[in-house]
BAMAR-472212 format. One line per 2 residues: their letters; for each residue x, y, z of C-alpha. Coordinates in steps of 0.05 Angstrom, whole numbers, plus 5000, padded with zeros to 4 digits. Each point is the difference from the previous one (the first is absolute). Example, Ala and Ser with C-alpha at 12.3 -4.5 7.8 and 13.67 -1.06 7.14 Angstrom:
BAMAR-472212
AS) 5246 4910 5156; 5027 5069 4987
end
This chain:
BAMAR-472212
MT) 0824 2932 3022; 5033 5068 4995
MH) 4976 5052 5049; 4958 5043 4997
EG) 4950 5039 4959; 4959 5059 5023
DP) 5011 5074 5013; 5044 5003 5061
VS) 4993 5074 5013; 4924 4998 5003
QG) 4992 4930 5029; 5059 4991 5045
MP) 5026 5067 5023; 4945 5053 5002
AA) 5026 5070 5013; 4961 5002 5065
SL) 5046 4945 5027; 5062 5043 4991
PQ) 5026 5058 5041; 4995 5065 4960
GI) 5064 5009 4961; 5011 4927 4983
RS) 4982 4979 4929; 4985 4932 4969
RM) 5018 4980 4929; 5023 4944 4954
VD) 5068 4997 4966; 5028 4948 4951
NG) 5068 4979 5029; 5026 4969 4935
HG) 5009 4933 5036; 4932 4970 4988
LR) 4961 5038 5053; 4951 5057 4999
MH) 5016 5023 5070; 4953 5036 5047
LL) 5036 5051 5042; 4987 5054 5050
EA) 5041 5063 4995; 5010 5066 5036
GK) 5042 5059 4978; 5020 5013 4928
PG) 5046 4960 4953; 5047 5060 4996
AR) 5005 5009 5075; 5065 5033 5020
RG) 5024 4944 5046; 4984 4944 4951
CV) 4961 4936 5008; 4985 4955 5060
VL) 4972 4930 4985; 4960 4963 5053
LH) 4992 4924 4995; 4948 4962 5041
GF) 5000 4929 5028; 4947 4947 5015
PE) 4940 5007 5005; 5006 5072 4981
LA) 4991 5050 4944; 5026 5067 4977
YT) 4947 5027 5048; 5045 4976 5058
WR) 5042 5063 4989; 4943 5052 5001
KV) 5021 5030 5067; 5073 5014 4982
ML) 4994 5022 4928; 4978 5072 5012
PL) 5054 5017 5051; 5052 4976 4950
AA) 4968 5038 4943; 4997 5063 5042
EG) 5076 4999 5005; 5009 5001 4925
FH) 4996 4927 4978; 4959 4965 4946
VI) 4973 4941 5040; 4976 4938 4965
AP) 4970 4937 5031; 4979 4944 4952
DQ) 4956 4940 5009; 5055 4949 4985
RG) 4994 4938 4957; 4947 4955 5028
YG) 4963 5054 5038; 4943 5049 4997
WT) 4981 5035 4936; 5063 4987 4961
LG) 4986 4960 4936; 5039 4948 4961
WD) 5022 4948 5051; 4984 4926 5002
DR) 4968 4973 5063; 5000 4925 4982
YD) 5031 4957 5053; 5033 4958 4945
GD) 5019 5061 4959; 5070 5025 4985
LR) 5031 5023 5066; 5057 5035 4965
QY) 4958 5063 4994; 5002 5004 5076
HV) 5074 4989 5009; 5034 5056 5038
LA) 5036 5028 4939; 4936 4999 4959
LV) 4968 5043 5055; 5060 5046 4997
RD) 4990 5007 4925; 4927 5018 5014
VI) 5023 5058 5043; 5054 5023 4952
GL) 4950 4999 4943; 4950 5042 5040
VQ) 5053 5051 5020; 5023 5008 4928
AL) 4928 5004 4974; 4990 5058 5047
GH) 5060 5036 4971; 5049 4993 5058
TS) 5073 4985 4988; 5015 4990 5073
VS) 4964 4985 5066; 5018 5039 5062
AV) 4976 4942 5044; 4966 4934 4992
VG) 4962 4979 5062; 4974 4929 5012
HD) 4957 4970 5054; 4994 4926 5016
MG) 5014 4961 4936; 5006 5067 4965
ST) 5063 5009 5042; 5033 4943 4962
VA) 4981 5031 4933; 5025 5068 5022
AY) 5066 4970 5023; 5012 4966 4933
CA) 4980 5063 4963; 5058 5036 5035
LA) 5047 4940 4996; 4989 4989 4925
RP) 4995 5073 4978; 5034 5046 5050
DL) 5007 5051 4944; 4924 5005 4995
FR) 4979 4988 5072; 5044 5047 5040
SV) 4976 4979 5070; 4956 4948 5032
AL) 4956 4997 5062; 4983 4930 5024
MS) 4939 4991 5044; 4981 4942 5045
AP) 5040 4947 4961; 5076 5003 5010
FA) 5043 4985 4939; 5056 4950 5012
GP) 5030 5005 4931; 4997 4955 4938
PP) 5006 4924 5006; 5070 4972 4996
FP) 5023 4952 4947; 4995 4927 5021
PV) 5059 4974 5042; 5060 4973 4963
EG) 4994 4925 4990; 5029 4965 5060
RA) 4986 5060 5045; 4926 4992 5010
AP) 4968 5039 5056; 4977 4960 5060
AG) 4929 4975 4994; 4947 5032 5043
ED) 4933 4975 5021; 4944 4996 4949
LD) 4958 5057 5025; 4932 4975 4977
EA) 5013 4931 5029; 5026 5030 5065
LA) 4940 5047 5007; 4953 4942 4990
TL) 5029 4964 5061; 4984 5057 5048
EP) 4940 4999 5046; 4954 5022 4971
PR) 5028 4984 4930; 5019 5063 4962
KH) 5017 5024 4929; 5035 5061 4972
YQ) 4954 5052 4970; 5041 5004 4937
TY) 4992 4925 4989; 4925 5011 5006
YR) 5000 5060 4954; 5037 4959 4947
GR) 4946 4946 5002; 4946 4991 4949
EA) 4942 5010 5048; 5022 5065 5034
AA) 4968 5050 4952; 4932 4967 5001
DM) 5004 4991 5076; 5005 5075 5008
LH) 4955 5023 4943; 4942 4953 5018
CP) 5008 4999 5076; 4936 4997 5042
QG) 5010 5070 5030; 5009 5033 4931
VH) 5059 5038 4972; 4986 5064 5038
DF) 4999 4967 5069; 5059 4956 4982
LR) 5042 5061 4983; 4975 5036 5062
AY) 5024 4944 5045; 5065 4990 4962
FH) 5019 5073 5003; 4981 5003 5074
HK) 5040 4937 5017; 5065 5029 4971
SA) 4991 5070 5028; 5019 5031 5066
DW) 4926 4997 5019; 5009 4925 5012
PG) 5031 4995 5070; 5039 4936 4984
NR) 5048 5035 4954; 5062 5007 5043
PE) 5056 4981 4952; 5071 4985 5019
PL) 5060 4970 4964; 4997 4924 4995
PS) 5061 4958 5017; 4996 4956 4938
SR) 4959 4977 4941; 4983 4934 5033
AS) 4926 4982 5003; 4997 5005 5076
DL) 5025 5072 4996; 4958 5022 4941
AR) 4939 4973 5037; 5005 5059 5048
MP) 4971 5043 4946; 4924 5012 4993
TY) 4957 4954 4959; 4999 5047 4940
YI) 5072 4978 4989; 5004 4931 5031
ME) 4930 4973 4988; 4965 4940 5030
RD) 5009 4944 4950; 4927 4986 4989
KG) 4975 5072 4993; 5002 5046 4940
MA) 5013 5074 5005; 4926 5018 4999
AT) 4986 4957 5062; 5064 5025 5032
AA) 4978 5072 4991; 4929 4986 5021
AE) 5024 4979 5069; 5027 5071 5010
MP) 4942 5040 4972; 4996 5066 5037
TP) 4936 5019 5036; 4951 5051 4971
QQ) 5027 5049 5051; 5072 4988 4979
IA) 4981 5008 4927; 4965 5066 5014
AC) 5062 5024 5038; 5049 4982 4944
AW) 5017 5070 4975; 5057 4976 4956
LP) 4955 4955 4958; 4927 5020 5005
DE) 4950 4955 4966; 4991 5044 4938
EL) 5075 4997 4987; 5003 4925 5011
AV) 4944 4995 4949; 5049 5024 4946
YS) 5042 4937 5014; 4941 4952 5004
RA) 4971 5027 4935; 5066 4990 4965
FR) 5013 4929 5025; 4929 4978 4986
HT) 5013 5024 4929; 5068 4967 4989
GF) 5002 4945 5052; 5065 4986 5038
QG) 5038 4955 4952; 5037 5056 4966
GL) 5031 5023 5065; 5013 4928 5022
QW) 5039 4987 4936; 5055 5044 5029
YR) 5011 4950 5057; 5004 4943 4950
AF) 5045 5037 4951; 5048 5026 5053
AA) 5011 4929 5025; 5011 4971 4930
VE) 5068 4972 4982; 5000 5039 4935
NR) 4989 5066 5038; 5056 4984 5048
RE) 5047 4986 4942; 4984 5066 4968
LQ) 5014 5037 5065; 5066 4963 5009
LF) 5026 5046 4945; 5007 5050 5056
AG) 5032 4952 5050; 5048 5037 5045
SM) 4974 5069 4980; 4985 5051 5053
LD) 4946 5053 4999; 5044 5061 4991
VS) 4949 5055 4989; 4976 5041 5060
SC) 4949 4958 5039; 4957 5000 5062
FI) 4953 4951 5035; 4933 5016 5032
AG) 4952 4954 5036; 4951 4998 5057
RQ) 5029 4980 5067; 4942 4951 5007
DW) 5015 4967 4932; 5024 4928 5002
GV) 5020 5008 4927; 5065 5031 5023
YQ) 5022 4935 5034; 4962 4945 4963
AP) 5064 4978 4964; 5053 4997 5056
GR) 5064 5036 4984; 4974 5038 4940
FE) 4989 5066 5038; 5071 4999 5026
RM) 5031 4979 4934; 4965 5057 4964
QE) 5031 5051 5046; 5069 4969 5011
RV) 5017 4976 4930; 4950 5009 4943
CT) 4980 5074 5003; 5066 5037 4998
RM) 4970 5070 5004; 4945 4988 5051
QG) 4976 5068 5025; 4955 4976 5055
VH) 4958 4945 5030; 4934 5024 5028
LI) 4952 4956 5041; 4938 5042 5012
DG) 4963 4992 5065; 4926 4983 4998
AG) 5002 4970 4930; 4999 4929 4975
HW) 5009 4972 4930; 4958 5054 4965
VQ) 5046 5055 5024; 4986 5051 4945
QE) 4926 4995 5015; 5004 4992 5076
AP) 5051 5057 5010; 5000 5042 4937
EA) 5026 5063 5032; 5061 4966 5029
VS) 5013 4962 4935; 4992 5064 4958
AR) 5049 5036 5046; 5052 4944 4994
LL) 4992 4994 4925; 5006 5075 4991
AF) 5062 5004 5042; 5030 4944 4959
VT) 4982 5025 4930; 5016 5074 5013
G) 5062 4989 5044
end
């Protein structure tokens, strides 16, 4: 089926959920979507437009704490619910549907269509968090004339995939990661393998604890509130090294993500003390994912791994990200290191005009929510510098 009917402004994003000064509306992006977006500032703002792109399992609402500081400095700030998420309409959530609509360049077209529909001819900065970081990077790589700078958050960008090796010069074979993880004790699996599976969406949507408590535990587990998040560079991509990461990345083979998160459910006291995501704000997420389910977001994991998507991105093989860039993440975020070598390659080779790399103390994966003042300061220094 194609998602989703209903009035998103009244059902999904009541004004009471938003900080004063942030508005919610729907815009046809000309690429098959009626996109729900949050915005602050005015379209004719003197410093232009800043686009904020969320990851999984997130929403435009993820950016609520950094939008107003950017708008106050003269930017029109827009944060959409991307394809597969929230109150945006027009996407297909069938597991056996056409994954091409979730290919990276299709998601880039979604952003370009939205920007143009809002009347902008250029974007001062595109900012992406988690999987949104990949989309932001390809926005700037494919259209540097339109996206004049890029801020990557939590997920380093190692550049486009290379063309296959010349025949007779094949790269040395490495271990099959899924097979190698299954031989560990206890047997393990990679979270992206799980997310690409047919059962993942139902496992999370219909979990015994309910969507709200699932998201509470998941957000907690990947935040700086969870004491086990002490990330460090890994020596290789071998299974034995990747297994040093927490179970939200390298899962126990026989557990789904709902059960994995349930084992790390914070106490009522910890929930009450969570100032960066109080229960009424978490309810915005749980309401949205109960409405849409999780398959739309999980389609990104499947599409990004598809051979056809990789072939499309090979059009940019060897290209560097030559617009002004920066990287921001929480110091307690394993996402920086989950793909060994990517963080270093981003800085040393791919981003030729890297203005700064900022690891923010006291924040985990949800850095713009856990440490919004620090993130706002870093973004403002970047986009106004």
